[in-house]
RONU-464606 format. One record per atom (N, C-alpha, C, CB): residue number from 1; atom name; x, y, z. Coordinates in steps of 0.02 Angstrom, whole numbers, plus 50000, padded with zeros to 5 digits. Glycine has a CB too. Layout:
% RONU-464606
ATOM_nr_atom_c1_c2_c3
ATOM_NUM_CA_X_Y_Z
...
% end
This chain:
% RONU-464606
ATOM_nr_atom_c1_c2_c3
ATOM_1_N_50888_50312_50243
ATOM_1_CA_50819_50292_50234
ATOM_1_C_50784_50346_50193
ATOM_1_CB_50783_50280_50302
ATOM_2_N_50736_50329_50149
ATOM_2_CA_50701_50379_50110
ATOM_2_C_50663_50426_50156
ATOM_2_CB_50654_50345_50060
ATOM_3_N_50642_50483_50127
ATOM_3_CA_50605_50529_50169
ATOM_3_C_50544_50493_50197
ATOM_3_CB_50584_50592_50129
ATOM_4_N_50527_50511_50258
ATOM_4_CA_50474_50475_50292
ATOM_4_C_50412_50519_50301
ATOM_4_CB_50498_50450_50359
ATOM_5_N_50385_50543_50245
ATOM_5_CA_50323_50580_50252
ATOM_5_C_50269_50532_50273
ATOM_5_CB_50305_50615_50185
ATOM_6_N_50216_50558_50304
ATOM_6_CA_50162_50513_50326
ATOM_6_C_50137_50471_50268
ATOM_6_CB_50103_50553_50357
ATOM_7_N_50121_50408_50282
ATOM_7_CA_50099_50363_50229
ATOM_7_C_50038_50390_50192
ATOM_7_CB_50082_50295_50258
ATOM_8_N_49993_50425_50226
ATOM_8_CA_49932_50450_50195
ATOM_8_C_49948_50500_50139
ATOM_8_CB_49887_50482_50247
ATOM_9_N_50006_50532_50142
ATOM_9_CA_50025_50581_50091
ATOM_9_C_50064_50551_50034
ATOM_9_CB_50065_50636_50123
ATOM_10_N_50071_50486_50033
ATOM_10_CA_50112_50452_49983
ATOM_10_C_50068_50417_49932
ATOM_10_CB_50159_50402_50016
ATOM_11_N_50099_50399_49877
ATOM_11_CA_50064_50355_49830
ATOM_11_C_50079_50283_49850
ATOM_11_CB_50087_50370_49756
ATOM_12_N_50039_50239_49824
ATOM_12_CA_50050_50167_49836
ATOM_12_C_50120_50148_49812
ATOM_12_CB_49996_50124_49800
ATOM_13_N_50138_50172_49754
ATOM_13_CA_50204_50155_49725
ATOM_13_C_50261_50179_49770
ATOM_13_CB_50211_50188_49655
ATOM_14_N_50254_50240_49798
ATOM_14_CA_50305_50265_49844
ATOM_14_C_50310_50222_49906
ATOM_14_CB_50290_50338_49863
ATOM_15_N_50253_50201_49932
ATOM_15_CA_50253_50160_49993
ATOM_15_C_50287_50093_49980
ATOM_15_CB_50181_50149_50018
ATOM_16_N_50271_50062_49924
ATOM_16_CA_50302_49998_49906
ATOM_16_C_50378_50007_49898
ATOM_16_CB_50271_49970_49841
ATOM_17_N_50397_50062_49865
ATOM_17_CA_50469_50075_49855
ATOM_17_C_50505_50082_49922
ATOM_17_CB_50480_50139_49812
ATOM_18_N_50474_50118_49969
ATOM_18_CA_50505_50125_50035
ATOM_18_C_50508_50059_50072
ATOM_18_CB_50466_50176_50077
ATOM_19_N_50456_50018_50066
ATOM_19_CA_50458_49952_50097
ATOM_19_C_50515_49910_50068
ATOM_19_CB_50390_49915_50085
ATOM_20_N_50525_49914_50003
ATOM_20_CA_50580_49877_49972
ATOM_20_C_50648_49900_49998
ATOM_20_CB_50578_49883_49896
ATOM_21_N_50655_49966_50007
ATOM_21_CA_50718_49993_50034
ATOM_21_C_50728_49967_50105
ATOM_21_CB_50717_50070_50033
ATOM_22_N_50675_49970_50146
ATOM_22_CA_50681_49945_50215
ATOM_22_C_50701_49871_50215
ATOM_22_CB_50614_49954_50252
ATOM_23_N_50670_49832_50174
ATOM_23_CA_50686_49760_50171
ATOM_23_C_50758_49748_50150
ATOM_23_CB_50638_49725_50123
ATOM_24_N_50780_49782_50097
ATOM_24_CA_50850_49773_50075
ATOM_24_C_50899_49793_50130
ATOM_24_CB_50864_49815_50011
ATOM_25_N_50883_49848_50165
ATOM_25_CA_50926_49871_50219
ATOM_25_C_50930_49819_50274
ATOM_25_CB_50902_49938_50246
ATOM_26_N_50873_49791_50292
ATOM_26_CA_50871_49741_50345
ATOM_26_C_50907_49676_50324
ATOM_26_CB_50799_49725_50364
ATOM_27_N_50905_49661_50260
ATOM_27_CA_50937_49600_50236
ATOM_27_C_51013_49607_50228
ATOM_27_CB_50907_49580_50169
ATOM_28_N_51037_49668_50216
ATOM_28_CA_51107_49676_50199
ATOM_28_C_51149_49711_50252
ATOM_28_CB_51112_49715_50136
ATOM_29_N_51118_49744_50299
ATOM_29_CA_51157_49781_50348
ATOM_29_C_51148_49750_50418
ATOM_29_CB_51135_49854_50350
ATOM_30_N_51197_49763_50458
ATOM_30_CA_51192_49745_50528
ATOM_30_C_51153_49802_50562
ATOM_30_CB_51263_49733_50562
ATOM_31_N_51093_49787_50584
ATOM_31_CA_51049_49838_50610
ATOM_31_C_51044_49831_50685
ATOM_31_CB_50978_49834_50577
ATOM_32_N_51053_49887_50721
ATOM_32_CA_51046_49882_50793
ATOM_32_C_50972_49880_50812
ATOM_32_CB_51081_49942_50828
ATOM_33_N_50959_49863_50874
ATOM_33_CA_50891_49851_50898
ATOM_33_C_50847_49913_50889
ATOM_33_CB_50891_49830_50971
ATOM_34_N_50874_49972_50903
ATOM_34_CA_50835_50034_50897
ATOM_34_C_50814_50045_50824
ATOM_34_CB_50875_50094_50922
ATOM_35_N_50861_50036_50778
ATOM_35_CA_50845_50044_50707
ATOM_35_C_50796_49990_50684
ATOM_35_CB_50908_50041_50665
ATOM_36_N_50805_49930_50708
ATOM_36_CA_50760_49875_50690
ATOM_36_C_50689_49891_50712
ATOM_36_CB_50784_49809_50722
ATOM_37_N_50682_49915_50773
ATOM_37_CA_50616_49933_50799
ATOM_37_C_50584_49988_50757
ATOM_37_CB_50621_49954_50872
ATOM_38_N_50622_50040_50743
ATOM_38_CA_50596_50096_50703
ATOM_38_C_50578_50073_50633
ATOM_38_CB_50648_50153_50700
ATOM_39_N_50619_50030_50604
ATOM_39_CA_50605_50005_50536
ATOM_39_C_50543_49961_50536
ATOM_39_CB_50665_49965_50510
ATOM_40_N_50535_49920_50587
ATOM_40_CA_50476_49877_50591
ATOM_40_C_50412_49919_50599
ATOM_40_CB_50482_49828_50649
ATOM_41_N_50415_49970_50640
ATOM_41_CA_50357_50014_50649
ATOM_41_C_50340_50050_50584
ATOM_41_CB_50370_50065_50704
ATOM_42_N_50391_50075_50549
ATOM_42_CA_50379_50109_50485
ATOM_42_C_50351_50060_50434
ATOM_42_CB_50445_50141_50459
ATOM_43_N_50378_50000_50431
ATOM_43_CA_50353_49950_50384
ATOM_43_C_50280_49934_50398
ATOM_43_CB_50396_49886_50388
ATOM_44_N_50263_49928_50462
ATOM_44_CA_50193_49914_50479
ATOM_44_C_50147_49970_50457
ATOM_44_CB_50186_49902_50555
ATOM_45_N_50169_50032_50466
ATOM_45_CA_50129_50090_50443
ATOM_45_C_50120_50088_50368
ATOM_45_CB_50164_50156_50464
ATOM_46_N_50173_50074_50332
ATOM_46_CA_50169_50071_50259
ATOM_46_C_50125_50013_50235
ATOM_46_CB_50239_50066_50228
ATOM_47_N_50130_49956_50268
ATOM_47_CA_50089_49898_50249
ATOM_47_C_50015_49913_50261
ATOM_47_CB_50110_49836_50289
ATOM_48_N_49999_49945_50317
ATOM_48_CA_49929_49964_50330
ATOM_48_C_49904_50011_50275
ATOM_48_CB_49922_49997_50400
ATOM_49_N_49945_50059_50257
ATOM_49_CA_49927_50106_50205
ATOM_49_C_49914_50070_50139
ATOM_49_CB_49983_50159_50196
ATOM_50_N_49959_50025_50120
ATOM_50_CA_49952_49988_50057
ATOM_50_C_49889_49945_50057
ATOM_50_CB_50014_49945_50043
ATOM_51_N_49876_49912_50113
ATOM_51_CA_49816_49870_50118
ATOM_51_C_49753_49912_50109
ATOM_51_CB_49814_49833_50185
ATOM_52_N_49753_49971_50140
ATOM_52_CA_49694_50015_50133
ATOM_52_C_49686_50039_50061
ATOM_52_CB_49700_50075_50180
ATOM_53_N_49741_50056_50029
ATOM_53_CA_49738_50078_49959
ATOM_53_C_49711_50021_49915
ATOM_53_CB_49807_50100_49934
ATOM_54_N_49733_49961_49927
ATOM_54_CA_49709_49904_49888
ATOM_54_C_49635_49891_49901
ATOM_54_CB_49749_49841_49906
ATOM_55_N_49613_49897_49963
ATOM_55_CA_49542_49888_49978
ATOM_55_C_49500_49941_49943
ATOM_55_CB_49529_49890_50054
ATOM_56_N_49524_50002_49944
ATOM_56_CA_49488_50057_49911
ATOM_56_C_49484_50045_49836
ATOM_56_CB_49522_50124_49926
ATOM_57_N_49539_50024_49806
ATOM_57_CA_49539_50010_49734
ATOM_57_C_49492_49953_49718
ATOM_57_CB_49611_49993_49711
ATOM_58_N_49492_49901_49759
ATOM_58_CA_49447_49844_49748
ATOM_58_C_49374_49866_49752
ATOM_58_CB_49461_49789_49800
ATOM_59_N_49357_49907_49801
ATOM_59_CA_49288_49931_49808
ATOM_59_C_49268_49973_49747
ATOM_59_CB_49280_49971_49873
ATOM_60_N_49313_50015_49724
ATOM_60_CA_49299_50056_49666
ATOM_60_C_49288_50013_49604
ATOM_60_CB_49356_50106_49654
ATOM_61_N_49331_49965_49594
ATOM_61_CA_49323_49920_49537
ATOM_61_C_49258_49880_49541
ATOM_61_CB_49383_49873_49532
ATOM_62_N_49241_49858_49601
ATOM_62_CA_49177_49822_49609
ATOM_62_C_49118_49866_49588
ATOM_62_CB_49168_49799_49682
ATOM_63_N_49120_49929_49609
ATOM_63_CA_49065_49975_49589
ATOM_63_C_49063_49985_49514
ATOM_63_CB_49073_50043_49624
ATOM_64_N_49121_49992_49483
ATOM_64_CA_49124_50001_49410
ATOM_64_C_49095_49940_49375
ATOM_64_CB_49196_50015_49387
ATOM_65_N_49117_49881_49395
ATOM_65_CA_49094_49820_49363
ATOM_65_C_49019_49807_49376
ATOM_65_CB_49134_49760_49387
ATOM_66_N_48996_49824_49436
ATOM_66_CA_48925_49818_49450
ATOM_66_C_48884_49864_49405
ATOM_66_CB_48910_49834_49524
ATOM_67_N_48908_49924_49395
ATOM_67_CA_48873_49971_49351
ATOM_67_C_48872_49945_49279
ATOM_67_CB_48907_50041_49354
ATOM_68_N_48927_49917_49257
ATOM_68_CA_48929_49888_49190
ATOM_68_C_48880_49830_49184
ATOM_68_CB_49000_49865_49172
ATOM_69_N_48877_49788_49234
ATOM_69_CA_48830_49731_49234
ATOM_69_C_48758_49756_49231
ATOM_69_CB_48840_49687_49296
ATOM_70_N_48743_49809_49269
ATOM_70_CA_48676_49838_49267
ATOM_70_C_48659_49865_49198
ATOM_70_CB_48669_49892_49320
ATOM_71_N_48707_49898_49167
ATOM_71_CA_48697_49924_49100
ATOM_71_C_48683_49867_49050
ATOM_71_CB_48757_49966_49077
ATOM_72_N_48721_49812_49057
ATOM_72_CA_48709_49754_49014
ATOM_72_C_48640_49725_49025
ATOM_72_CB_48763_49701_49026
ATOM_73_N_48620_49719_49089
ATOM_73_CA_48554_49692_49104
ATOM_73_C_48498_49736_49076
ATOM_73_CB_48547_49685_49180
ATOM_74_N_48507_49801_49081
ATOM_74_CA_48457_49847_49055
ATOM_74_C_48454_49846_48979
ATOM_74_CB_48471_49918_49079
ATOM_75_N_48511_49836_48947
ATOM_75_CA_48513_49833_48874
ATOM_75_C_48479_49769_48848
ATOM_75_CB_48585_49836_48849
ATOM_76_N_48483_49716_48886
ATOM_76_CA_48453_49653_48866
ATOM_76_C_48377_49652_48878
ATOM_76_CB_48486_49595_48904
ATOM_77_N_48354_49694_48922
ATOM_77_CA_48282_49695_48940
ATOM_77_C_48239_49729_48889
ATOM_77_CB_48272_49727_49006
% end
């Protein structure tokens, strides 16, 4: 399994890559219950991290587009 640094210290790309590795491993290997549980917990942590990164990016983009809209409105006035 790839190194398991805390999700908060990873990039979105790294988290997605680790999720893909976990998924391939679960699809191709015979996994015992202990490994399955650990993999599911790690996947949940990574998914939460990715969702938060996406929400943050969406909020940032909304602010940028709102600022652009305000600039357009001010230019038209």
